[in-house]
Residue frames as a rotation matrix with the C-alpha (Angstrom) as fourth column:
ASP 1
0.964 0.068 0.257 -32.43
-0.246 0.591 0.768 137.79
-0.099 -0.804 0.586 141.75
ARG 2
0.620 -0.782 0.061 -29.16
0.748 0.565 -0.348 136.77
0.237 0.261 0.936 140.13
PHE 3
0.098 -0.564 0.820 -27.76
0.062 -0.819 -0.571 140.31
0.993 0.107 -0.045 140.49
GLU 4
0.541 0.171 0.824 -28.66
-0.736 -0.378 0.562 140.42
0.408 -0.910 -0.079 144.16
ARG 5
0.977 -0.198 0.082 -27.23
0.136 0.868 0.477 136.95
-0.165 -0.454 0.875 144.86
THR 6
0.394 -0.877 0.276 -23.98
0.731 0.117 -0.672 137.81
0.557 0.466 0.687 143.05
LEU 7
0.148 -0.300 0.942 -23.62
-0.287 -0.925 -0.249 141.14
0.946 -0.234 -0.223 144.85
ARG 8
0.761 0.211 0.613 -24.25
-0.637 0.062 0.769 139.61
0.125 -0.976 0.181 148.27
ALA 9
0.874 -0.487 -0.003 -21.74
0.485 0.870 0.093 136.81
-0.043 -0.083 0.996 147.59
GLU 10
0.224 -0.833 0.505 -19.07
0.566 -0.311 -0.764 139.31
0.793 0.457 0.402 146.54
ILE 11
-0.007 -0.208 0.978 -19.45
-0.479 -0.858 -0.186 141.58
0.878 -0.470 -0.094 149.58
ALA 12
0.895 0.356 -0.270 -19.85
0.026 0.563 0.826 138.81
0.446 -0.746 0.494 152.16
GLY 13
0.410 -0.746 -0.526 -17.28
0.908 0.388 0.157 139.10
0.087 -0.542 0.836 154.90
ASP 14
-0.448 -0.485 0.751 -16.67
0.382 -0.864 -0.329 142.84
0.808 0.139 0.572 154.47
ASP 15
-0.631 0.158 -0.760 -17.12
0.767 -0.024 -0.642 144.26
-0.120 -0.987 -0.106 157.99
TRP 16
-0.842 0.299 -0.448 -18.51
-0.227 -0.951 -0.208 147.61
-0.489 -0.073 0.869 156.89
LEU 17
-0.587 0.640 -0.496 -20.86
-0.650 -0.008 0.760 146.16
0.482 0.768 0.421 154.27
ASP 18
-0.553 0.404 -0.729 -22.00
0.541 0.839 0.054 143.43
0.633 -0.365 -0.682 156.66
ALA 19
-0.606 0.288 -0.741 -22.98
0.636 -0.384 -0.669 146.21
-0.477 -0.878 0.050 159.10
ASN 20
-0.212 0.482 -0.850 -24.38
-0.392 -0.839 -0.378 148.42
-0.895 0.253 0.366 156.31
PRO 21
-0.454 0.005 0.891 -25.76
0.604 0.737 0.303 146.11
-0.656 0.676 -0.337 153.67
PRO 22
-0.967 0.114 -0.228 -26.75
-0.242 -0.697 0.675 147.74
-0.082 0.708 0.701 150.38
ARG 23
-0.124 0.980 0.154 -30.43
0.021 0.157 -0.987 148.17
-0.992 -0.119 -0.040 149.74
ILE 24
-0.963 -0.171 0.210 -31.37
0.189 0.133 0.973 147.07
-0.194 0.976 -0.096 146.26
GLN 25
-0.044 0.970 -0.237 -34.40
0.123 -0.230 -0.965 148.72
-0.991 -0.072 -0.109 144.76
ARG 26
-0.633 -0.071 0.771 -35.56
0.758 0.149 0.635 148.36
-0.160 0.986 -0.041 141.20
THR 27
-0.249 0.516 -0.819 -36.89
0.113 -0.825 -0.554 151.68
-0.962 -0.231 0.147 139.97
GLY 28
0.413 0.359 -0.837 -37.06
-0.755 -0.378 -0.535 151.21
-0.508 0.853 0.115 136.23
ALA 29
-0.563 -0.704 -0.432 -35.48
-0.813 0.381 0.440 149.37
-0.145 0.599 -0.787 133.34
ALA 30
-0.546 0.501 0.672 -38.54
0.307 0.866 -0.396 147.18
-0.780 -0.010 -0.626 133.00
PHE 31
-0.938 0.166 -0.305 -39.65
-0.347 -0.468 0.813 147.69
-0.008 0.868 0.496 129.47
GLY 32
-0.383 0.888 0.255 -43.36
0.547 0.441 -0.712 147.62
-0.744 -0.133 -0.655 128.92
SER 33
-0.111 0.417 0.902 -45.82
0.960 -0.191 0.206 149.13
0.258 0.889 -0.379 126.57
SER 34
-0.365 0.083 -0.927 -46.35
0.345 -0.913 -0.217 152.83
-0.865 -0.399 0.305 126.13
SER 35
0.016 0.385 0.923 -47.95
0.997 -0.077 0.015 155.13
0.077 0.920 -0.385 123.64
VAL 36
-0.712 -0.148 -0.687 -48.17
0.213 -0.977 -0.011 158.72
-0.670 -0.154 0.727 122.56
ASP 37
0.454 0.888 -0.080 -51.03
0.288 -0.231 -0.929 160.53
-0.843 0.399 -0.360 120.86
PRO 38
-0.154 -0.569 0.808 -50.00
0.952 0.134 0.276 160.76
-0.265 0.812 0.521 117.19
HIS 39
0.439 0.373 0.817 -51.44
0.611 -0.791 0.032 164.28
0.658 0.486 -0.575 117.12
ASN 40
0.650 -0.254 -0.716 -49.33
0.624 -0.359 0.694 165.45
-0.433 -0.898 -0.075 120.07
VAL 41
0.931 -0.277 -0.236 -47.25
-0.341 -0.892 -0.297 168.59
-0.128 0.357 -0.925 119.48
VAL 42
0.054 -0.959 0.279 -44.00
-0.563 0.202 0.802 166.62
-0.825 -0.200 -0.529 120.01
VAL 43
-0.060 -0.008 0.998 -44.91
0.554 0.832 0.040 164.04
-0.830 0.555 -0.045 117.38
ARG 44
0.828 0.456 0.327 -46.05
0.525 -0.427 -0.736 166.72
-0.196 0.781 -0.593 114.95
ALA 45
0.704 -0.639 -0.311 -42.86
-0.580 -0.769 0.267 168.72
-0.410 -0.008 -0.912 115.50
ILE 46
-0.222 -0.786 0.577 -40.69
-0.174 0.615 0.769 165.67
-0.959 0.070 -0.274 114.76
GLN 47
0.157 0.361 0.919 -42.70
0.784 0.520 -0.338 164.84
-0.600 0.774 -0.202 111.66
GLY 48
0.963 0.266 -0.035 -42.65
0.201 -0.802 -0.562 168.42
-0.178 0.535 -0.826 110.38
ALA 49
0.405 -0.891 -0.204 -38.92
-0.663 -0.440 0.606 168.83
-0.630 -0.111 -0.769 110.95
ALA 50
-0.313 -0.517 0.797 -38.11
0.134 0.806 0.576 165.52
-0.940 0.287 -0.183 109.28
GLU 51
0.446 0.562 0.697 -40.39
0.782 0.134 -0.609 166.29
-0.435 0.816 -0.380 106.35
ALA 52
0.915 -0.125 -0.383 -38.80
-0.219 -0.952 -0.213 169.73
-0.338 0.278 -0.899 105.87
LEU 53
0.041 -0.999 -0.027 -35.36
-0.720 -0.049 0.692 168.11
-0.693 -0.009 -0.721 105.62
THR 54
-0.707 -0.387 0.592 -36.14
-0.043 0.859 0.510 164.90
-0.706 0.335 -0.624 103.75
GLY 55
-0.625 0.566 -0.538 -39.40
-0.753 -0.254 0.607 165.52
0.207 0.785 0.584 101.92
ARG 56
-0.276 0.520 -0.809 -40.92
0.106 0.853 0.512 162.51
0.955 0.055 -0.290 103.71
THR 57
0.118 0.407 0.906 -43.09
-0.893 -0.355 0.276 162.43
0.434 -0.842 0.321 106.83
PRO 58
-0.903 -0.420 -0.086 -42.09
-0.332 0.813 -0.479 159.72
0.271 -0.404 -0.874 109.32
ARG 59
-0.042 0.910 -0.413 -44.93
-0.107 0.407 0.907 157.31
0.993 0.082 0.080 109.99
THR 60
-0.331 0.041 0.943 -46.39
-0.944 -0.013 -0.331 156.79
-0.002 -0.999 0.043 113.44
ILE 61
0.149 0.287 -0.946 -46.44
-0.374 0.902 0.215 153.06
0.915 0.322 0.242 114.08
GLY 62
0.710 0.033 0.703 -46.52
-0.673 0.325 0.664 150.60
-0.207 -0.945 0.253 116.94
VAL 63
-0.023 -0.786 -0.618 -43.59
-0.682 0.465 -0.565 148.26
0.731 0.408 -0.547 117.42
PRO 64
0.791 0.435 -0.430 -43.21
-0.083 0.773 0.629 144.94
0.606 -0.462 0.648 119.26
TYR 65
-0.027 -0.871 -0.490 -39.99
0.697 0.335 -0.634 145.74
0.717 -0.358 0.598 121.14
GLY 66
0.717 0.219 -0.661 -39.18
0.677 -0.442 0.588 147.54
-0.163 -0.870 -0.466 124.36
CYS 67
-0.118 -0.774 0.622 -37.25
0.639 -0.539 -0.549 150.77
0.760 0.332 0.559 124.61
ASP 68
-0.822 -0.332 -0.463 -36.54
0.570 -0.467 -0.677 153.67
0.008 -0.820 0.573 126.96
MET 69
-0.630 0.645 0.432 -39.71
-0.260 -0.699 0.666 155.45
0.732 0.307 0.608 125.82
ALA 70
0.243 0.779 -0.577 -41.75
0.358 0.481 0.800 153.30
0.901 -0.402 -0.162 128.19
LEU 71
-0.182 -0.386 -0.904 -39.65
0.980 0.001 -0.197 154.43
0.077 -0.922 0.379 131.14
TRP 72
-0.975 -0.178 0.130 -39.90
0.180 -0.984 0.006 158.12
0.127 0.029 0.992 130.23
VAL 73
-0.321 0.935 0.150 -43.68
-0.268 -0.241 0.933 157.81
0.908 0.259 0.328 129.87
ARG 74
0.401 0.545 -0.736 -44.30
0.441 0.589 0.677 155.65
0.803 -0.596 -0.004 132.93
GLU 75
0.004 -0.495 -0.869 -41.71
1.000 0.024 -0.010 156.99
0.026 -0.868 0.495 135.38
GLY 76
-0.810 -0.479 -0.338 -41.43
0.495 -0.868 0.044 160.59
-0.315 -0.132 0.940 134.24
GLY 77
0.183 0.968 -0.171 -44.85
0.573 -0.247 -0.781 161.26
-0.799 0.045 -0.600 132.75
ALA 78
-0.465 -0.489 -0.737 -43.08
-0.278 -0.710 0.647 162.64
-0.840 0.506 0.195 129.69
VAL 79
0.825 0.564 -0.037 -44.47
-0.156 0.165 -0.974 162.89
-0.544 0.809 0.224 126.20
THR 80
-0.241 -0.961 -0.136 -41.95
-0.569 0.026 0.822 161.20
-0.786 0.275 -0.553 123.96
ALA 81
0.888 0.416 -0.194 -41.58
-0.393 0.470 -0.790 159.42
-0.238 0.778 0.581 120.66
VAL 82
0.154 -0.831 0.534 -39.02
0.275 0.555 0.785 157.06
-0.949 0.027 0.314 119.18
TYR 83
0.996 0.069 -0.059 -37.28
-0.032 -0.339 -0.940 158.55
-0.085 0.938 -0.335 116.15
GLY 84
0.270 -0.963 -0.010 -33.83
-0.457 -0.137 0.879 157.74
-0.848 -0.233 -0.477 114.88
PRO 85
0.061 -0.360 -0.931 -31.60
-0.996 0.032 -0.078 156.42
0.058 0.932 -0.357 112.15
GLY 86
-0.809 -0.587 -0.032 -31.07
-0.588 0.809 0.029 152.88
0.009 0.042 -0.999 111.05
ASN 87
0.062 0.751 -0.657 -33.02
-0.467 0.604 0.646 149.68
0.882 0.267 0.388 111.02
VAL 88
0.309 0.109 0.945 -34.02
-0.951 0.046 0.306 148.30
-0.010 -0.993 0.118 114.41
SER 89
0.993 0.047 -0.104 -33.16
-0.054 0.996 -0.071 144.78
0.100 0.076 0.992 113.23
HIS 90
0.255 -0.967 -0.028 -29.49
0.294 0.105 -0.950 145.84
0.921 0.234 0.311 113.40
ALA 91
0.252 -0.117 0.961 -29.78
-0.739 -0.664 0.113 147.25
0.625 -0.738 -0.254 116.93
HIS 92
0.201 -0.244 0.949 -27.95
-0.904 0.326 0.275 145.45
-0.377 -0.913 -0.155 119.74
ALA 93
0.985 0.072 0.155 -26.69
0.003 0.898 -0.440 142.83
-0.171 0.434 0.885 117.32
PRO 94
0.311 -0.940 0.138 -23.17
0.643 0.316 0.698 141.64
-0.700 -0.128 0.703 116.49
ASP 95
-0.537 -0.479 0.694 -23.14
0.842 -0.355 0.406 143.82
0.052 0.803 0.594 113.37
GLU 96
0.423 0.726 -0.543 -24.94
0.753 -0.614 -0.234 146.83
-0.504 -0.310 -0.806 114.85
HIS 97
-0.739 -0.667 0.094 -24.57
0.600 -0.589 0.541 149.79
-0.305 0.457 0.835 112.52
ILE 98
0.507 0.817 -0.273 -26.23
0.476 -0.530 -0.702 152.89
-0.719 0.226 -0.658 111.09
ASP 99
0.187 -0.360 0.914 -25.60
0.911 -0.283 -0.299 154.98
0.367 0.889 0.275 108.02
LEU 100
-0.524 -0.485 -0.700 -23.73
0.749 -0.653 -0.109 158.18
-0.404 -0.582 0.706 108.96
HIS 101
-0.898 0.281 0.338 -25.72
0.021 -0.740 0.672 160.24
0.439 0.611 0.659 106.46
GLU 102
0.073 0.964 -0.256 -28.93
0.396 0.208 0.894 159.02
0.915 -0.167 -0.366 108.10
ALA 103
0.050 -0.120 -0.992 -27.55
0.999 -0.010 0.051 159.85
-0.016 -0.993 0.119 111.54
ALA 104
-0.893 -0.412 -0.181 -26.67
0.403 -0.911 0.089 163.39
-0.202 0.007 0.979 110.42
THR 105
-0.597 0.747 0.293 -30.13
-0.008 -0.370 0.929 163.87
0.802 0.552 0.227 108.91
VAL 106
0.289 0.695 -0.659 -31.80
0.703 0.313 0.638 162.70
0.650 -0.647 -0.398 112.12
ALA 107
-0.340 -0.485 -0.806 -29.57
0.900 -0.416 -0.130 165.02
-0.272 -0.769 0.578 114.18
LYS 108
-0.986 0.011 0.169 -30.55
0.061 -0.908 0.414 167.98
0.158 0.419 0.894 111.99
SER 109
-0.209 0.977 -0.047 -34.21
0.181 0.086 0.980 166.94
0.961 0.197 -0.195 112.27
LEU 110
0.199 0.267 -0.943 -33.99
0.939 0.223 0.261 166.86
0.280 -0.938 -0.206 116.05
VAL 111
-0.776 -0.472 -0.418 -32.37
0.554 -0.827 -0.096 170.31
-0.301 -0.306 0.903 116.19
GLU 112
-0.814 0.532 0.232 -35.22
-0.179 -0.610 0.772 171.62
0.552 0.587 0.592 114.02
THR 113
0.010 0.818 -0.574 -37.73
0.585 0.461 0.667 169.79
0.811 -0.343 -0.474 116.24
VAL 114
-0.236 -0.177 -0.956 -36.41
0.945 -0.271 -0.183 171.68
-0.227 -0.946 0.231 119.28
ARG 115
-0.992 -0.115 -0.050 -36.66
0.097 -0.956 0.276 174.99
-0.079 0.269 0.960 117.39
ARG 116
-0.473 0.880 0.040 -40.26
-0.023 -0.058 0.998 174.23
0.881 0.471 0.048 116.48
LEU 117
0.138 0.531 -0.836 -41.16
0.835 0.392 0.387 173.26
0.533 -0.751 -0.389 120.05
GLN 118
-0.583 -0.408 -0.703 -39.56
0.736 -0.631 -0.245 176.42
-0.344 -0.660 0.668 121.44
ALA 119
-0.966 0.219 0.141 -41.67
-0.098 -0.808 0.582 178.49
0.241 0.548 0.801 119.06
THR 120
-0.228 0.947 -0.227 -44.94
0.382 0.301 0.874 177.01
0.896 0.113 -0.430 120.35
C-alpha cells in the first residue's frame, strides 16, 4: 500500500501517466513456507557433491525464515534447496559476511552438483 501511494503521489500531474496510469500487480516476493523431499535427486546431488569435497554431508533441516526458495517452488514449480556458505544469523545484517574459503567450497560443490545432475 505504501509503495502504491508513494508512486501515485510522485507521478500525479504527469499528463501521460495520468492518461496511462501504471498497473501495479504483486506476483511474488511474498515469502512463505516451502519444502523439498529430502530424497529428491537435487538434494542428493548437493549432498553428494558437498560430501565429496568436504567429507561432510550437509543436513536437511527446516528453518524459520523466508527465502527465495518459496518463490521458486510456488511460482515456478521448481525443485530447489537452500545451500550456501556462512551463518544465516549474519545475513542481511550490518556486519553481513561470509568466509571466502567457505564460499569457494560451496561454489565447487555447486559445479559438481550440476555435473552429477547432468549425468542422471
